[in-house]
N, CA, C and O atoms as a GROMACS GRO file, in nm:
protein
  216
    1UNK      N    1  10.584  12.998  12.593
    1UNK     CA    2  10.443  12.979  12.567
    1UNK      C    3  10.419  12.847  12.495
    1UNK      O    4  10.322  12.777  12.524
    2UNK      N    5  10.506  12.813  12.399
    2UNK     CA    6  10.485  12.691  12.323
    2UNK      C    7  10.525  12.567  12.402
    2UNK      O    8  10.487  12.456  12.365
    3UNK      N    9  10.601  12.584  12.509
    3UNK     CA   10  10.640  12.473  12.594
    3UNK      C   11  10.538  12.445  12.703
    3UNK      O   12  10.563  12.364  12.793
    4UNK      N   13  10.425  12.511  12.695
    4UNK     CA   14  10.322  12.501  12.798
    4UNK      C   15  10.272  12.358  12.815
    4UNK      O   16  10.247  12.315  12.928
    5UNK      N   17  10.256  12.285  12.706
    5UNK     CA   18  10.200  12.151  12.712
    5UNK      C   19  10.307  12.043  12.698
    5UNK      O   20  10.275  11.925  12.681
    6UNK      N   21  10.431  12.082  12.706
    6UNK     CA   22  10.541  11.987  12.695
    6UNK      C   23  10.547  11.903  12.822
    6UNK      O   24  10.542  11.955  12.933
    7UNK      N   25  10.558  11.772  12.804
    7UNK     CA   26  10.566  11.683  12.919
    7UNK      C   27  10.708  11.683  12.973
    7UNK      O   28  10.805  11.698  12.897
    8UNK      N   29  10.719  11.667  13.103
    8UNK     CA   30  10.850  11.665  13.166
    8UNK      C   31  10.915  11.528  13.147
    8UNK      O   32  10.847  11.425  13.148
    9UNK      N   33  11.044  11.530  13.130
    9UNK     CA   34  11.117  11.404  13.118
    9UNK      C   35  11.131  11.340  13.255
    9UNK      O   36  11.106  11.403  13.357
   10UNK      N   37  11.171  11.215  13.256
   10UNK     CA   38  11.191  11.143  13.381
   10UNK      C   39  11.298  11.212  13.466
   10UNK      O   40  11.286  11.220  13.588
   11UNK      N   41  11.401  11.262  13.400
   11UNK     CA   42  11.510  11.330  13.471
   11UNK      C   43  11.459  11.457  13.539
   11UNK      O   44  11.495  11.483  13.654
   12UNK      N   45  11.376  11.534  13.471
   12UNK     CA   46  11.322  11.657  13.529
   12UNK      C   47  11.231  11.626  13.648
   12UNK      O   48  11.233  11.699  13.747
   13UNK      N   49  11.153  11.519  13.639
   13UNK     CA   50  11.066  11.481  13.750
   13UNK      C   51  11.148  11.443  13.872
   13UNK      O   52  11.115  11.482  13.984
   14UNK      N   53  11.254  11.365  13.850
   14UNK     CA   54  11.339  11.323  13.961
   14UNK      C   55  11.411  11.441  14.025
   14UNK      O   56  11.427  11.447  14.146
   15UNK      N   57  11.454  11.536  13.941
   15UNK     CA   58  11.521  11.654  13.995
   15UNK      C   59  11.426  11.736  14.082
   15UNK      O   60  11.466  11.788  14.186
   16UNK      N   61  11.302  11.747  14.040
   16UNK     CA   62  11.202  11.820  14.119
   16UNK      C   63  11.177  11.752  14.253
   16UNK      O   64  11.168  11.818  14.356
   17UNK      N   65  11.167  11.617  14.251
   17UNK     CA   66  11.147  11.543  14.375
   17UNK      C   67  11.266  11.563  14.468
   17UNK      O   68  11.249  11.580  14.589
   18UNK      N   69  11.386  11.560  14.412
   18UNK     CA   70  11.507  11.577  14.492
   18UNK      C   71  11.507  11.714  14.560
   18UNK      O   72  11.533  11.726  14.679
   19UNK      N   73  11.477  11.818  14.481
   19UNK     CA   74  11.474  11.954  14.535
   19UNK      C   75  11.371  11.965  14.647
   19UNK      O   76  11.398  12.024  14.752
   20UNK      N   77  11.253  11.908  14.626
   20UNK     CA   78  11.146  11.915  14.724
   20UNK      C   79  11.187  11.846  14.855
   20UNK      O   80  11.166  11.900  14.963
   21UNK      N   81  11.246  11.728  14.843
   21UNK     CA   82  11.286  11.654  14.963
   21UNK      C   83  11.396  11.726  15.039
   21UNK      O   84  11.397  11.726  15.162
   22UNK      N   85  11.488  11.788  14.968
   22UNK     CA   86  11.596  11.859  15.035
   22UNK      C   87  11.544  11.983  15.107
   22UNK      O   88  11.592  12.016  15.215
   23UNK      N   89  11.445  12.052  15.049
   23UNK     CA   90  11.383  12.166  15.116
   23UNK      C   91  11.313  12.122  15.244
   23UNK      O   92  11.324  12.187  15.348
   24UNK      N   93  11.239  12.011  15.234
   24UNK     CA   94  11.169  11.959  15.351
   24UNK      C   95  11.269  11.920  15.460
   24UNK      O   96  11.248  11.948  15.578
   25UNK      N   97  11.378  11.854  15.420
   25UNK     CA   98  11.479  11.811  15.516
   25UNK      C   99  11.541  11.932  15.586
   25UNK      O  100  11.566  11.930  15.707
   26UNK      N  101  11.565  12.036  15.510
   26UNK     CA  102  11.624  12.156  15.569
   26UNK      C  103  11.529  12.221  15.669
   26UNK      O  104  11.571  12.266  15.776
   27UNK      N  105  11.401  12.226  15.634
   27UNK     CA  106  11.303  12.286  15.724
   27UNK      C  107  11.287  12.203  15.851
   27UNK      O  108  11.266  12.259  15.959
   28UNK      N  109  11.297  12.072  15.839
   28UNK     CA  110  11.279  11.984  15.954
   28UNK      C  111  11.404  11.973  16.040
   28UNK      O  112  11.397  11.925  16.153
   29UNK      N  113  11.517  12.017  15.989
   29UNK     CA  114  11.644  11.996  16.059
   29UNK      C  115  11.648  12.065  16.195
   29UNK      O  116  11.722  12.022  16.284
   30UNK      N  117  11.571  12.169  16.213
   30UNK     CA  118  11.571  12.239  16.341
   30UNK      C  119  11.471  12.182  16.441
   30UNK      O  120  11.486  12.200  16.562
   31UNK      N  121  11.368  12.113  16.391
   31UNK     CA  122  11.264  12.066  16.482
   31UNK      C  123  11.263  11.915  16.502
   31UNK      O  124  11.241  11.867  16.613
   32UNK      N  125  11.287  11.839  16.396
   32UNK     CA  126  11.278  11.694  16.406
   32UNK      C  127  11.393  11.631  16.327
   32UNK      O  128  11.381  11.608  16.206
   33UNK      N  129  11.502  11.606  16.393
   33UNK     CA  130  11.624  11.559  16.326
   33UNK      C  131  11.605  11.422  16.262
   33UNK      O  132  11.657  11.398  16.153
   34UNK      N  133  11.533  11.333  16.327
   34UNK     CA  134  11.513  11.198  16.273
   34UNK      C  135  11.437  11.202  16.141
   34UNK      O  136  11.475  11.135  16.046
   35UNK      N  137  11.332  11.281  16.136
   35UNK     CA  138  11.253  11.294  16.014
   35UNK      C  139  11.335  11.364  15.905
   35UNK      O  140  11.324  11.330  15.787
   36UNK      N  141  11.416  11.459  15.944
   36UNK     CA  142  11.504  11.528  15.850
   36UNK      C  143  11.602  11.430  15.787
   36UNK      O  144  11.623  11.432  15.665
   37UNK      N  145  11.661  11.344  15.868
   37UNK     CA  146  11.754  11.242  15.817
   37UNK      C  147  11.685  11.147  15.721
   37UNK      O  148  11.745  11.103  15.623
   38UNK      N  149  11.560  11.115  15.749
   38UNK     CA  150  11.484  11.026  15.660
   38UNK      C  151  11.463  11.093  15.524
   38UNK      O  152  11.474  11.027  15.420
   39UNK      N  153  11.431  11.222  15.524
   39UNK     CA  154  11.411  11.295  15.399
   39UNK      C  155  11.540  11.302  15.318
   39UNK      O  156  11.538  11.289  15.196
   40UNK      N  157  11.652  11.321  15.386
   40UNK     CA  158  11.782  11.325  15.318
   40UNK      C  159  11.811  11.189  15.257
   40UNK      O  160  11.862  11.181  15.145
   41UNK      N  161  11.779  11.082  15.328
   41UNK     CA  162  11.800  10.948  15.275
   41UNK      C  163  11.717  10.926  15.148
   41UNK      O  164  11.767  10.872  15.050
   42UNK      N  165  11.591  10.968  15.151
   42UNK     CA  166  11.504  10.956  15.033
   42UNK      C  167  11.561  11.036  14.916
   42UNK      O  168  11.558  10.991  14.802
   43UNK      N  169  11.612  11.154  14.945
   43UNK     CA  170  11.671  11.238  14.840
   43UNK      C  171  11.794  11.170  14.782
   43UNK      O  172  11.818  11.178  14.661
   44UNK      N  173  11.874  11.104  14.866
   44UNK     CA  174  11.993  11.033  14.818
   44UNK      C  175  11.954  10.920  14.723
   44UNK      O  176  12.022  10.894  14.624
   45UNK      N  177  11.844  10.851  14.754
   45UNK     CA  178  11.796  10.743  14.668
   45UNK      C  179  11.754  10.798  14.531
   45UNK      O  180  11.780  10.736  14.428
   46UNK      N  181  11.691  10.913  14.531
   46UNK     CA  182  11.651  10.975  14.404
   46UNK      C  183  11.774  11.017  14.325
   46UNK      O  184  11.776  11.005  14.202
   47UNK      N  185  11.878  11.066  14.395
   47UNK     CA  186  12.000  11.105  14.327
   47UNK      C  187  12.066  10.983  14.263
   47UNK      O  188  12.124  10.993  14.154
   48UNK      N  189  12.058  10.869  14.328
   48UNK     CA  190  12.113  10.747  14.269
   48UNK      C  191  12.039  10.710  14.140
   48UNK      O  192  12.100  10.667  14.043
   49UNK      N  193  11.907  10.728  14.142
   49UNK     CA  194  11.828  10.702  14.021
   49UNK      C  195  11.868  10.798  13.908
   49UNK      O  196  11.876  10.758  13.792
   50UNK      N  197  11.892  10.926  13.944
   50UNK     CA  198  11.934  11.024  13.844
   50UNK      C  199  12.069  10.985  13.784
   50UNK      O  200  12.089  10.995  13.663
   51UNK      N  201  12.160  10.941  13.868
   51UNK     CA  202  12.291  10.897  13.818
   51UNK      C  203  12.278  10.776  13.727
   51UNK      O  204  12.352  10.763  13.629
   52UNK      N  205  12.185  10.687  13.758
   52UNK     CA  206  12.166  10.569  13.676
   52UNK      C  207  12.109  10.604  13.538
   52UNK      O  208  12.136  10.534  13.440
   53UNK      N  209  12.032  10.712  13.530
   53UNK     CA  210  11.976  10.755  13.402
   53UNK      C  211  12.084  10.807  13.308
   53UNK      O  212  12.073  10.796  13.186
   54UNK      N  213  12.188  10.864  13.366
   54UNK     CA  214  12.292  10.924  13.283
   54UNK      C  215  12.398  10.827  13.244
   54UNK      O  216  12.492  10.864  13.174
   0.00000   0.00000   0.00000
């Protein structure tokens, strides 16, 4: 309850974006492989940013 107004750190935001992109890539993998590969590439770029933060 007290964490309700707590702002997310940069790391938490990037992790959320990574999770979202990977879900989208998985959903697209059966219908549009090219778009799925693009989403995976974007997720990899976010993972590189996460590694750079640490």
